[in-house]
C-alpha positions as CSV (number, residue, x, y, z in Angstrom):
1,M,-0.3,-25.6,24.7
2,R,1.8,-26.9,21.9
3,S,4.0,-29.9,22.7
4,S,7.1,-27.9,22.3
5,T,5.9,-25.5,25.0
6,M,5.1,-28.5,27.2
7,H,8.8,-29.5,26.8
8,E,10.0,-26.1,28.0
9,L,7.5,-26.2,30.8
10,S,8.8,-29.5,32.0
11,V,12.4,-28.2,31.7
12,C,11.3,-25.2,33.9
13,Q,9.8,-27.3,36.5
14,G,13.0,-29.2,36.9
15,L,15.0,-25.9,36.9
16,L,12.7,-24.5,39.6
17,R,13.2,-27.5,41.8
18,E,17.0,-26.8,41.7
19,V,16.6,-23.1,42.2
20,E,14.3,-23.5,45.2
21,A,16.7,-26.0,46.7
22,V,19.5,-23.4,46.4
23,A,17.2,-20.8,48.0
24,R,16.3,-23.1,50.9
25,D,19.9,-23.9,51.5
26,H,20.7,-20.2,51.9
27,S,17.5,-19.4,53.9
28,A,16.4,-17.0,51.1
29,E,13.1,-15.1,51.3
30,R,12.9,-15.0,47.5
31,V,14.8,-15.4,44.3
32,L,15.8,-12.2,42.4
33,S,17.3,-13.7,39.3
34,V,18.2,-16.9,37.6
35,V,20.9,-17.1,35.0
36,L,21.1,-20.0,32.5
37,R,23.6,-20.8,29.8
38,I,22.0,-22.5,26.8
39,G,23.8,-24.0,23.8
40,P,22.3,-23.9,20.4
41,L,21.9,-27.7,20.4
42,A,20.5,-28.0,23.9
43,G,17.0,-28.8,22.6
44,V,15.2,-25.9,24.1
45,E,13.8,-22.8,22.6
46,P,14.8,-19.7,24.7
47,M,11.7,-17.7,24.0
48,L,9.4,-20.6,24.9
49,L,11.5,-21.2,28.0
50,E,11.0,-17.6,29.1
51,Q,7.3,-17.9,28.7
52,A,7.2,-21.3,30.6
53,F,9.4,-19.8,33.4
54,T,6.8,-17.2,34.1
55,L,4.0,-19.8,34.3
56,A,6.0,-22.4,36.2
57,S,7.3,-20.0,38.8
58,A,3.9,-18.5,39.8
59,G,3.3,-19.1,43.5
60,T,6.9,-20.1,44.3
61,L,10.0,-18.3,45.8
62,V,11.0,-17.7,42.2
63,A,7.9,-15.8,41.2
64,G,8.7,-12.4,39.8
65,S,12.4,-13.1,39.4
66,K,14.3,-12.2,36.3
67,L,15.4,-15.1,33.9
68,V,18.6,-14.3,32.1
69,I,19.6,-16.5,29.3
70,E,23.2,-16.5,28.0
71,Q,23.7,-18.0,24.6
72,A,26.6,-20.4,24.4
73,A,28.6,-20.9,21.2
74,L,28.8,-24.2,19.4
75,R,32.4,-25.5,19.5
76,L,33.6,-28.6,17.7
77,Q,36.7,-30.8,18.2
78,C,37.8,-32.7,15.1
79,T,38.7,-36.3,15.5
80,E,40.7,-36.2,12.3
81,C,43.0,-33.2,12.8
82,G,42.4,-32.4,16.5
83,Q,41.4,-28.8,15.8
84,Q,39.0,-27.1,18.1
85,A,36.9,-24.4,16.5
86,Q,33.6,-22.6,16.7
87,A,31.0,-24.0,14.3
88,P,29.9,-21.4,11.7
89,S,26.3,-22.5,12.3
90,T,24.2,-25.4,13.7
91,N,23.7,-26.6,10.1
92,C,27.4,-27.0,9.5
93,L,29.0,-29.5,11.9
94,T,32.1,-30.1,9.8
95,C,35.6,-29.1,10.9
96,P,36.4,-25.6,9.6
97,A,40.1,-26.5,9.4
98,C,40.1,-29.8,7.4
99,G,36.5,-30.3,6.3
100,S,36.0,-33.6,8.1
101,C,32.5,-34.5,9.2
102,R,34.0,-36.2,12.2
103,A,33.9,-33.2,14.5
104,P,31.5,-33.9,17.4
105,G,30.3,-31.0,19.6
106,L,32.6,-30.0,22.4
107,E,30.4,-27.2,23.7
108,G,27.0,-26.0,22.7
109,V,24.7,-28.8,23.9
110,E,24.5,-27.5,27.5
111,L,21.7,-26.2,29.6
112,L,23.4,-24.9,32.7
113,L,22.2,-23.1,35.8
114,T,25.1,-20.7,36.2
115,R,23.9,-18.2,38.9
116,V,21.0,-17.6,41.3
117,E,20.6,-14.2,43.0
118,L,18.8,-14.4,46.3
119,Q,17.2,-12.0,48.7
120,T,17.9,-13.2,52.3
121,Q,16.5,-12.0,55.6
122,G,17.8,-8.6,56.6
123,A,18.7,-7.6,53.0
124,C,17.5,-4.2,51.8
């Protein structure tokens, strides 16, 4: 495996620990779906994450579940003019209002577990 794939596999292993804890807390028989919100600067490649998810979930309560990835936008907040705006691309992190390069990311660096769908005992 390439080193970038190893990174996504490591991310998935941590994610699976969290998802399995949620499943245990709710006495679930299995996990049906996992929804993640990933920003463009999160440092993970969604396609590689999907592949790693299949490998990492084998033999767990999460095996066979659907991974849903929601792409988050990159939003900036300018420290010069105070404007909040969506960045036109990840290559352009300047304020669209005033052109300042002092516009750190407000959103777009996240990797969030937003939802887990479970099958519990007695469910059809």
